[in-house]
Short mmCIF file of the C-alpha atoms (twelve columns), coordinates in Angstrom:
data_MODEL
# 
_entry.id   MODEL 
# 
loop_
_atom_site.group_PDB 
_atom_site.id 
_atom_site.type_symbol 
_atom_site.label_atom_id 
_atom_site.label_alt_id 
_atom_site.label_comp_id 
_atom_site.label_asym_id 
_atom_site.label_seq_id 
_atom_site.Cartn_x 
_atom_site.Cartn_y 
_atom_site.Cartn_z 
_atom_site.pdbx_PDB_model_num 
ATOM 1   C CA . MET A 1   120.907 93.615  82.864  1 
ATOM 2   C CA . GLU A 2   117.644 91.729  82.386  1 
ATOM 3   C CA . TYR A 3   114.176 93.317  82.577  1 
ATOM 4   C CA . ARG A 4   110.751 92.055  83.595  1 
ATOM 5   C CA . ARG A 5   107.616 93.923  82.468  1 
ATOM 6   C CA . ILE A 6   104.933 95.221  84.845  1 
ATOM 7   C CA . THR A 7   101.981 97.539  84.287  1 
ATOM 8   C CA . GLN A 8   102.151 101.142 85.367  1 
ATOM 9   C CA . ALA A 9   98.583  101.920 86.454  1 
ATOM 10  C CA . TRP A 10  99.542  101.801 90.135  1 
ATOM 11  C CA . ALA A 11  102.480 104.139 89.550  1 
ATOM 12  C CA . ARG A 12  100.448 107.156 88.389  1 
ATOM 13  C CA . TRP A 13  100.795 108.930 91.711  1 
ATOM 14  C CA . CYS A 14  104.507 108.131 92.236  1 
ATOM 15  C CA . GLY A 15  105.908 111.244 90.570  1 
ATOM 16  C CA . ALA A 16  105.509 113.401 93.672  1 
ATOM 17  C CA . LEU A 17  105.806 110.554 96.195  1 
ATOM 18  C CA . LEU A 18  109.534 110.895 96.847  1 
ATOM 19  C CA . VAL A 19  109.214 114.640 97.459  1 
ATOM 20  C CA . ALA A 20  106.265 114.117 99.801  1 
ATOM 21  C CA . LEU A 21  108.111 111.363 101.661 1 
ATOM 22  C CA . ALA A 22  111.148 113.572 102.193 1 
ATOM 23  C CA . VAL A 23  108.873 116.018 104.015 1 
ATOM 24  C CA . TRP A 24  106.841 113.391 105.922 1 
ATOM 25  C CA . ALA A 25  109.489 110.864 106.902 1 
ATOM 26  C CA . PRO A 26  111.600 112.862 109.386 1 
ATOM 27  C CA . ALA A 27  108.630 113.095 111.738 1 
ATOM 28  C CA . GLN A 28  108.335 109.311 111.614 1 
ATOM 29  C CA . ALA A 29  112.059 108.594 112.048 1 
ATOM 30  C CA . GLN A 30  113.290 105.661 114.077 1 
ATOM 31  C CA . ASP A 31  116.184 105.855 116.546 1 
ATOM 32  C CA . ARG A 32  118.517 103.832 114.323 1 
ATOM 33  C CA . THR A 33  121.494 105.251 112.516 1 
ATOM 34  C CA . PHE A 34  123.160 103.738 109.481 1 
ATOM 35  C CA . SER A 35  126.550 104.455 107.923 1 
ATOM 36  C CA . ASP A 36  126.784 105.440 104.261 1 
ATOM 37  C CA . GLY A 37  128.192 101.976 103.541 1 
ATOM 38  C CA . GLN A 38  125.239 100.286 105.224 1 
ATOM 39  C CA . ILE A 39  122.734 102.439 103.338 1 
ATOM 40  C CA . ASP A 40  124.511 101.765 100.028 1 
ATOM 41  C CA . ALA A 41  124.382 98.015  100.735 1 
ATOM 42  C CA . LEU A 42  120.644 98.282  101.440 1 
ATOM 43  C CA . MET A 43  119.995 100.319 98.278  1 
ATOM 44  C CA . ALA A 44  122.224 98.249  95.958  1 
ATOM 45  C CA . PRO A 45  119.493 95.708  94.992  1 
ATOM 46  C CA . ILE A 46  116.935 98.416  94.099  1 
ATOM 47  C CA . ALA A 47  118.855 101.597 93.160  1 
ATOM 48  C CA . LEU A 48  118.543 100.850 89.438  1 
ATOM 49  C CA . TYR A 49  114.773 100.384 89.542  1 
ATOM 50  C CA . PRO A 50  112.727 103.004 87.651  1 
ATOM 51  C CA . ASP A 51  111.990 105.948 89.933  1 
ATOM 52  C CA . SER A 52  108.272 105.161 90.310  1 
ATOM 53  C CA . LEU A 53  108.968 101.543 91.336  1 
ATOM 54  C CA . LEU A 54  111.796 102.624 93.640  1 
ATOM 55  C CA . ALA A 55  109.388 105.008 95.397  1 
ATOM 56  C CA . GLN A 56  106.876 102.170 95.864  1 
ATOM 57  C CA . VAL A 57  109.495 99.821  97.321  1 
ATOM 58  C CA . LEU A 58  110.905 102.435 99.700  1 
ATOM 59  C CA . MET A 59  107.481 103.383 101.002 1 
ATOM 60  C CA . ALA A 60  106.354 99.734  101.231 1 
ATOM 61  C CA . SER A 61  109.478 98.861  103.233 1 
ATOM 62  C CA . THR A 62  108.131 101.054 106.028 1 
ATOM 63  C CA . TYR A 63  105.220 98.573  106.353 1 
ATOM 64  C CA . PRO A 64  106.951 95.170  106.774 1 
ATOM 65  C CA . ALA A 65  103.835 93.389  108.092 1 
ATOM 66  C CA . ASP A 66  101.845 94.557  105.063 1 
ATOM 67  C CA . VAL A 67  104.640 93.350  102.745 1 
ATOM 68  C CA . LYS A 68  104.497 89.911  104.358 1 
ATOM 69  C CA . ALA A 69  100.694 89.767  104.013 1 
ATOM 70  C CA . ALA A 70  100.798 90.935  100.391 1 
ATOM 71  C CA . ALA A 71  103.473 88.368  99.525  1 
ATOM 72  C CA . ALA A 72  101.253 85.646  101.024 1 
ATOM 73  C CA . TRP A 73  98.320  86.955  98.961  1 
ATOM 74  C CA . VAL A 74  100.392 86.898  95.766  1 
ATOM 75  C CA . LYS A 75  101.485 83.327  96.506  1 
ATOM 76  C CA . ALA A 76  97.865  82.268  97.096  1 
ATOM 77  C CA . HIS A 77  96.673  84.008  93.885  1 
ATOM 78  C CA . PRO A 78  99.324  83.201  91.245  1 
ATOM 79  C CA . ASN A 79  96.931  83.805  88.341  1 
ATOM 80  C CA . GLU A 80  96.134  87.407  89.350  1 
ATOM 81  C CA . LYS A 81  98.353  89.757  87.378  1 
ATOM 82  C CA . GLY A 82  98.928  93.463  86.828  1 
ATOM 83  C CA . ASP A 83  96.082  95.920  87.316  1 
ATOM 84  C CA . ALA A 84  93.609  93.109  87.971  1 
ATOM 85  C CA . ALA A 85  95.661  92.026  91.001  1 
ATOM 86  C CA . VAL A 86  95.762  95.595  92.338  1 
ATOM 87  C CA . THR A 87  91.972  95.834  91.964  1 
ATOM 88  C CA . LYS A 88  91.513  92.552  93.890  1 
ATOM 89  C CA . VAL A 89  93.425  93.852  96.931  1 
ATOM 90  C CA . GLU A 90  91.682  97.227  97.166  1 
ATOM 91  C CA . GLY A 91  89.725  96.001  100.205 1 
ATOM 92  C CA . GLN A 92  92.866  95.047  102.139 1 
ATOM 93  C CA . ASP A 93  93.966  97.377  104.919 1 
ATOM 94  C CA . TRP A 94  97.543  97.506  103.619 1 
ATOM 95  C CA . ASP A 95  99.313  100.730 102.796 1 
ATOM 96  C CA . PRO A 96  98.642  101.823 99.175  1 
ATOM 97  C CA . SER A 97  102.343 101.399 98.331  1 
ATOM 98  C CA . VAL A 98  102.119 97.716  99.281  1 
ATOM 99  C CA . LYS A 99  98.844  97.219  97.393  1 
ATOM 100 C CA . GLY A 100 100.533 98.607  94.291  1 
ATOM 101 C CA . LEU A 101 103.331 96.075  94.559  1 
ATOM 102 C CA . VAL A 102 100.977 93.110  94.016  1 
ATOM 103 C CA . SER A 103 101.283 93.925  90.314  1 
ATOM 104 C CA . VAL A 104 105.011 93.242  90.699  1 
ATOM 105 C CA . PRO A 105 105.011 89.799  92.322  1 
ATOM 106 C CA . GLN A 106 108.735 89.238  91.775  1 
ATOM 107 C CA . VAL A 107 109.519 92.335  93.867  1 
ATOM 108 C CA . LEU A 108 107.171 91.242  96.665  1 
ATOM 109 C CA . VAL A 109 108.722 87.755  96.635  1 
ATOM 110 C CA . MET A 110 112.214 89.284  96.937  1 
ATOM 111 C CA . MET A 111 111.074 91.506  99.803  1 
ATOM 112 C CA . ASN A 112 109.334 88.629  101.578 1 
ATOM 113 C CA . GLU A 113 112.482 86.486  101.346 1 
ATOM 114 C CA . LYS A 114 114.520 89.257  103.023 1 
ATOM 115 C CA . PRO A 115 112.510 90.491  106.034 1 
ATOM 116 C CA . GLN A 116 115.569 91.974  107.772 1 
ATOM 117 C CA . TRP A 117 116.454 93.900  104.597 1 
ATOM 118 C CA . VAL A 118 112.870 95.240  104.464 1 
ATOM 119 C CA . GLN A 119 113.007 96.297  108.124 1 
ATOM 120 C CA . ASP A 120 116.421 97.934  107.777 1 
ATOM 121 C CA . THR A 121 115.488 99.664  104.509 1 
ATOM 122 C CA . GLY A 122 112.297 101.018 106.062 1 
ATOM 123 C CA . ASP A 123 114.163 102.179 109.169 1 
ATOM 124 C CA . ALA A 124 116.878 103.888 107.101 1 
ATOM 125 C CA . PHE A 125 114.304 105.571 104.888 1 
ATOM 126 C CA . LEU A 126 112.224 106.799 107.815 1 
ATOM 127 C CA . ALA A 127 115.305 108.019 109.682 1 
ATOM 128 C CA . ASP A 128 116.825 109.990 106.804 1 
ATOM 129 C CA . PRO A 129 115.188 109.867 103.348 1 
ATOM 130 C CA . LYS A 130 117.678 112.391 101.957 1 
ATOM 131 C CA . ARG A 131 120.643 110.129 102.778 1 
ATOM 132 C CA . VAL A 132 118.814 107.173 101.231 1 
ATOM 133 C CA . MET A 133 118.188 109.118 98.025  1 
ATOM 134 C CA . ALA A 134 121.824 110.325 98.030  1 
ATOM 135 C CA . SER A 135 122.842 106.664 98.227  1 
ATOM 136 C CA . VAL A 136 120.628 105.818 95.239  1 
ATOM 137 C CA . GLN A 137 122.282 108.606 93.251  1 
ATOM 138 C CA . ARG A 138 125.795 107.446 94.282  1 
ATOM 139 C CA . LEU A 139 125.024 103.902 93.189  1 
ATOM 140 C CA . ARG A 140 123.437 104.993 89.915  1 
ATOM 141 C CA . ALA A 141 126.498 107.126 89.118  1 
ATOM 142 C CA . GLN A 142 128.771 104.182 89.902  1 
ATOM 143 C CA . ALA A 143 126.739 101.829 87.663  1 
ATOM 144 C CA . GLN A 144 126.726 104.430 84.897  1 
ATOM 145 C CA . LYS A 145 130.502 104.883 85.190  1 
ATOM 146 C CA . ALA A 146 130.929 101.094 84.979  1 
ATOM 147 C CA . GLY A 147 128.854 101.113 81.760  1 
ATOM 148 C CA . ASN A 148 125.943 99.231  83.311  1 
ATOM 149 C CA . LEU A 149 123.297 101.971 83.410  1 
ATOM 150 C CA . LYS A 150 122.139 103.394 80.113  1 
ATOM 151 C CA . THR A 151 119.033 103.982 78.044  1 
ATOM 152 C CA . THR A 152 117.602 100.754 76.593  1 
ATOM 153 C CA . ALA A 153 114.414 99.636  74.889  1 
ATOM 154 C CA . GLU A 154 112.916 99.178  78.380  1 
ATOM 155 C CA . GLN A 155 114.061 102.337 80.178  1 
ATOM 156 C CA . LYS A 156 115.239 105.904 79.690  1 
ATOM 157 C CA . VAL A 157 118.183 107.112 81.745  1 
ATOM 158 C CA . ALA A 158 118.673 110.867 81.945  1 
ATOM 159 C CA . THR A 159 120.857 113.201 83.972  1 
ATOM 160 C CA . GLU A 160 119.396 116.481 85.176  1 
ATOM 161 C CA . THR A 161 120.600 119.275 87.398  1 
ATOM 162 C CA . GLN A 162 118.330 119.794 90.404  1 
ATOM 163 C CA . ASN A 163 119.204 122.307 93.144  1 
ATOM 164 C CA . GLY A 164 122.763 122.482 91.824  1 
ATOM 165 C CA . SER A 165 123.333 118.706 91.901  1 
ATOM 166 C CA . GLN A 166 123.444 116.133 89.125  1 
ATOM 167 C CA . VAL A 167 120.564 113.645 89.445  1 
ATOM 168 C CA . ILE A 168 120.204 110.434 87.447  1 
ATOM 169 C CA . ILE A 169 116.574 109.704 86.576  1 
ATOM 170 C CA . ILE A 170 115.323 106.320 85.383  1 
ATOM 171 C CA . GLU A 171 111.945 106.206 83.651  1 
ATOM 172 C CA . PRO A 172 110.104 103.590 81.604  1 
ATOM 173 C CA . ALA A 173 110.753 103.863 77.856  1 
ATOM 174 C CA . GLN A 174 107.018 103.312 77.292  1 
ATOM 175 C CA . PRO A 175 104.630 105.035 79.714  1 
ATOM 176 C CA . GLN A 176 102.162 102.129 79.781  1 
ATOM 177 C CA . ALA A 177 104.687 99.606  81.128  1 
ATOM 178 C CA . ILE A 178 107.505 99.431  83.643  1 
ATOM 179 C CA . TYR A 179 110.237 96.839  83.390  1 
ATOM 180 C CA . VAL A 180 111.839 95.576  86.579  1 
ATOM 181 C CA . PRO A 181 115.602 95.310  86.087  1 
ATOM 182 C CA . VAL A 182 117.118 92.084  87.358  1 
ATOM 183 C CA . TYR A 183 120.814 92.499  88.114  1 
ATOM 184 C CA . GLN A 184 123.627 91.267  90.303  1 
ATOM 185 C CA . PRO A 185 124.652 94.132  92.653  1 
ATOM 186 C CA . THR A 186 128.130 92.639  93.105  1 
ATOM 187 C CA . VAL A 187 128.711 93.021  89.355  1 
ATOM 188 C CA . VAL A 188 126.707 96.005  88.095  1 
ATOM 189 C CA . TYR A 189 128.372 98.646  90.289  1 
ATOM 190 C CA . GLY A 190 131.951 97.648  89.532  1 
ATOM 191 C CA . SER A 191 134.363 97.692  92.457  1 
ATOM 192 C CA . TRP A 192 132.574 98.320  95.751  1 
ATOM 193 C CA . MET A 193 133.433 101.555 97.578  1 
ATOM 194 C CA . TYR A 194 133.559 100.010 101.035 1 
ATOM 195 C CA . PRO A 195 136.003 97.319  102.188 1 
ATOM 196 C CA . ALA A 196 133.390 95.460  104.283 1 
# 
């Protein structure tokens, strides 16, 4: 797995974001349903991201128009990087999760290139955040079993018991920087659990 470095200033508030979203999202749910296989396919490209970045991407996916606008901004301002880029977009009326992603241009570019994935990911997350997070944990366990998810110089991987369940947590190895893992989902998880 390859890593790309990003700053972590925008991720300060992400620790409690996933918990807050699990409470907020059901009220915002869409009328779409997804199978476990569909949710796993949606989560496969991002399940191995550090938790704070994963939270940003999931929340940002619920604002596809903002993602498109932010990706256009990043393309128009290629020299703006990290915290400086986040400061420059403070005046935009985008959701804070999308503003934070301007410090991770490669993630915004990926999201902009896959608008249907962004829409479906946002819909799945709004409809049932617990199933989405269960999918992330399933995929992380599968990658770990295949030997492709472990602690490195860029990230710490830990397993904790929360509410009687094993949870795999991915955190930056150094608090001041987050590295974006770049991986091939068709390889990193080993054999896929679903025939389609």
